[in-house]
N, C-alpha and C positions, 0 to 999 in steps of 0.2 A: 507445395514447392519441394522439389527433390533436392536433398542436400548432397554436396559432393562427397564421394567416398573417401573416408580417412580412417584406416584401420588403427591408427594411433589413439583415436578418441572413442570413448564409449558411446554406445547408443543407450539412451535412458528412456524410461516410460515403458509402456506395454500396449498390446493390442493395436487399436487405431490411433493411439497417442504415443508415437515414438519420435524422439528428438535427438539431434546430434549437437553438442555444444560448439560454440565458436569462440575459443579463448582469445583474450586481448582484442576483442572486436573493435572497441572504440579507438579512434586515432586523435589523441589529445595534442594540442600544441606543446612544444617543448617546455618543461618545468611546470606544467599545469597538473593539478591533482583534483580528483573528485572528492577526496577524503572519505566520504560515504554517500550513498545514493538513497535519499529518503523517498523520492517519487520519480516516476517516469511514465511516459505515454507516447503514442504515435499519432500523427495527424493524417489528413486525407491523402497526402503525398507519400506516406510511409516514412517521413522524417521522425526521428526519435528525440523528444525533449527530455532531458535528464535534470531533475531538480535535486541539487546536491549541496553539500555543506562545505564546499571549497570556496575559493575567492570569487568564482564565477558561477553563481547559483543556478542559472539556467543555461545549459549547453545543448546545442541542437546538432545532431548528426544525421547524415542520410542513412538509408537502410544498409549501406555497406560499411558504415562506421566512419565515414569521412566527416571531419569537422566542418560545420557550416558557419556557425555564429554562436555568440553568447550574449546575454543580457541580464540585467537585474543586479549588477554589482553594487553593493552597499545598500540594497533595498530591503532585504529580509533579515528578521531576527534569527529564526531558526527554521529552515525549510522542513516541511513535513509531508504533505500529500499533494499530488497533482492529478488532475483529470483534464482531458482535451475533449471538447464538445464536437458535434458534427460540423460546425462552421469554423473549426480549428481554433476557437477561443480556448485559452488556458485558465483553469480554476486552481489556484494555489493556496493551500492552507499554510499559514505561518503560526505554528502552535504557540510559541513563546510571545508573539505579538497579539495573540487572541483575535486574529482576523483571517478571513477568507477573501481573496482578491481575484477578480477576473481581468485578464489581460488579452490583448490582441496577439496574433502570432508574432508580431514584431516587438512586443514588450510594452505596448502602450496600455496604461491602467484605464480600465473601463468601468469597474464597480468595486466598491469595498463593503464587505459585511463585517460588522463589529467595529469596536473603537480601538485604535492602536494603543497597546499598552495597558488596557483596562479589561479586567475580567469580571465575570458575574460572581454571585455568591452561591456557593454550594456547600460551604462548611469546610472545604479544604484550606489548609494553610501552608503546607509544603507540597513538594512534587510527589504526592503519595495518594493514589486513588482510593486507598482504604479509608481516608479521612472524609471522603464525600458523604454527607449526611442526607442530602436531598438533591433532586434535579434542579437545575437553574436555567436562567435565560442564556442565550448565546453571548459570549463564548468563554470557555475556560480550557485553554489548550486544545483547540479543534484539530482533528486529525485527518480526515479524508472527505472527499466529495464525489457524488455521482449525480447524473442527470437523468430525468425521465424523457419520454418522447415529446413532451410539451416544453422542455427546457427548464422545468422546476428543479431546484437543487436540493439534494438530501445530503446533510452534513453530519458526520459523527463528531461528537463533542465530548471528550475523549479522556485525556489525562486528568483533567480537573472537574469534569462533569460526568453525567451518566445518562446522556440523552442523544436522540437524533432530532435534528431540526429540519423542517422543510420550508424552503423559501420559493416564491414565484420567480420566474425568469428575470424580473426587474428588481428583485431584492426585497419583496415584502415577506415577512415571516408569516407563514400559513398555519403551522402547527409544530408542536414538539411532543415527544414522548420518551418515557424512560425514567427510572429511578435506580439508585444503587441497590444491588442485591443479586441473587442467583435464580430468582423465579422467572416465569415467562414475562417478557417485556421489561425485565430489569437487566442492568448491565454493570459489569465490573471492567471498565475501560473499553467502550466501543471504539474500535481502532480503524476498521475498514468497512467499505460499503459498495454495493453494486445492485443493479436492477436487472431482472430478466425481461424477455420480450412481452410478458403479461403484466409488467409493471410492479411485480412483487419485489420487495426490498430485502436484501440479504446483508446482515450486519455481522462483521467479525467481532464477536464479544470476547476480547482477547483473554482476559484473566479468568474468565469462566470456561475457557477452552471449548467454544461452540460457535456455530453459525446460527443465528436466529433469523427467521424469515417472517416478514410482516406484509399485510396489505398496505397500499399507499397511504391509508389513513392511520397507520400505526397499529392496527389490529394484529395481534400475534396469531401466526398460523402454525409453525412448528419450529423445531430446532434439530440441528445435526451436531453430533458429538464426536465423530470420527475425525478429530482435529486436535492439535496441540498448540495452544496459544496463537490462534490465527491473527496475522497482521493485516492481510488484505485479501479481498475476494474480487475476481474479475470474471464477467460472464461475456462470452463471445457471441457472434451473430447466430450461431447454431444452439445457443443456450447450454453450452458446455461451461461448467463452473470450475474455475481455477482458484485454488487457495494457496497462499503462501504462509506456511507455519514457521514461527521462530523456534518452537519447541522449548525444551527446558535444559538443554546442555549448557547454555549460557544465560546469565540473568541480566535483565534490563533494569532491575532495581537492586540496590545492595543487599536488601534483606532476603532476597529469594534464594532458595536452595534447589538444586536440580532434583533431588530425590533418587530413589533406586531406579536403575534402567531407564534413564531419561531419553526421550526422543529429541533429536536435534532438528536443525533447519531442514525443511523439505518443501516440495511442491506436490500437491494432490489435485486430481481432476475428477469431478463428480458429474453425474447427469442430474436432471431436475428432481429426480426421486431421491437424491442423496446417495446413490449407489456409486462406490468407488470404481473409476475406470482405469486410472494409472496413478502411480506415485513414485517419486525418487528423491534421493537425498537421505537425510537422517543424521548428518553431522558427525559421521565417523571419520571422514577425511576432508574437512573443509579446506578450501584453497585448491582442490583438485577439480577438474571438470566433472560435472554431474553431482556435486555435493555443495553444501551451504553451511555457513556459520549462523547468519542472522538475516534471513530474507525479510524484507520490509515492504516491498511493492512488487506487483506483477501485472503484466499487460500483454495482450496478444495483438499482433498487427494483422493487416488484411491478407497477408500471405500465410498466416498461421504460425509465424515465428513467435517465440515466446521470450520476453525479457523479464529479468528479475533484478531488482536493486537491493543491496545489502547495507545494513548499518553496523559495520564491523567494529568501528571504534566505540560507538555507544554501547554495543552489546558486550564487548569483550576486551578490546585493547586497553581501555582505561582502567580495567581491573587486572591487567597483566595476563590476560587469557587469550588463547587463540593464536594461530599462525599469523605472523606479520604480513605474509604475502597473499592473504585471502582477498580476492577481488571484490569490489563493491558493485560491479555491473556484469551481468551475464546475458548472453544471447544464445538461444537454442533455435535451430532450424528444424521444422517438422519434416520427417522422412516417410 
């Protein structure tokens, strides 16, 4: 899709992957706020569902940013991840509720995985992934969901666990893999997940700063390390791999330090061989078009437009860091 020419806005990316930002794309009702965007996805009509931490947790816009509807008020403990399947069903992870739920496009609850308010045993006692001593059953702060071609669910179980769980389309637990650590098949906060057209599973192993790639049965294949605390990975219909890095300029845990010359929030695009195709951001000027503070989710629609959700308050504002005008939702049109 060709973007309108606007010389006031930067073109980001490179090569075959160049984009122009669309600032203030979303048209919210008066006095509504997203607070921060934990998850987002588009459906078969191109409508964008935004899973946010404001008073209206699921807000739906059309592709031009026009407000359509909202639902889920008072339903969720803390929104985290969103995936929309080919039939437009929504899969929502509620990390602090320790559940993943499936909804119709209209917001009707269809299936619940996990028990509300009850978490598994992994050795963790506080919100600190370093305390996890062993992998546990589903769930302990689950993070994100992806589907395979048969409708099976792959779920990263994340802040309080160190595993990936695979469920059948009707909710039967089929297998789990992962333990805490830095070796192949181990995780320190599995945060994001996606599948390519061959069914291989890509896991954003956030605190190990890598993408791990597995067979559908959990067998380790390889890892990519040209990433900095990846939050989410999305793979489009051409098997281009999009990664949202939060980087190290801001901490998502009070004990973390940025270190020398830290990389900030950014978007990277790889091919299936792990070769970098394009990258932008870096956190030098968050709040300006083309840069980020704390990317949390990423999605590509059928037109090739790119959406990024940010968790500005969780990452920075509560610590008194970051510009107050940093947006929580970005749209980029491919040019």
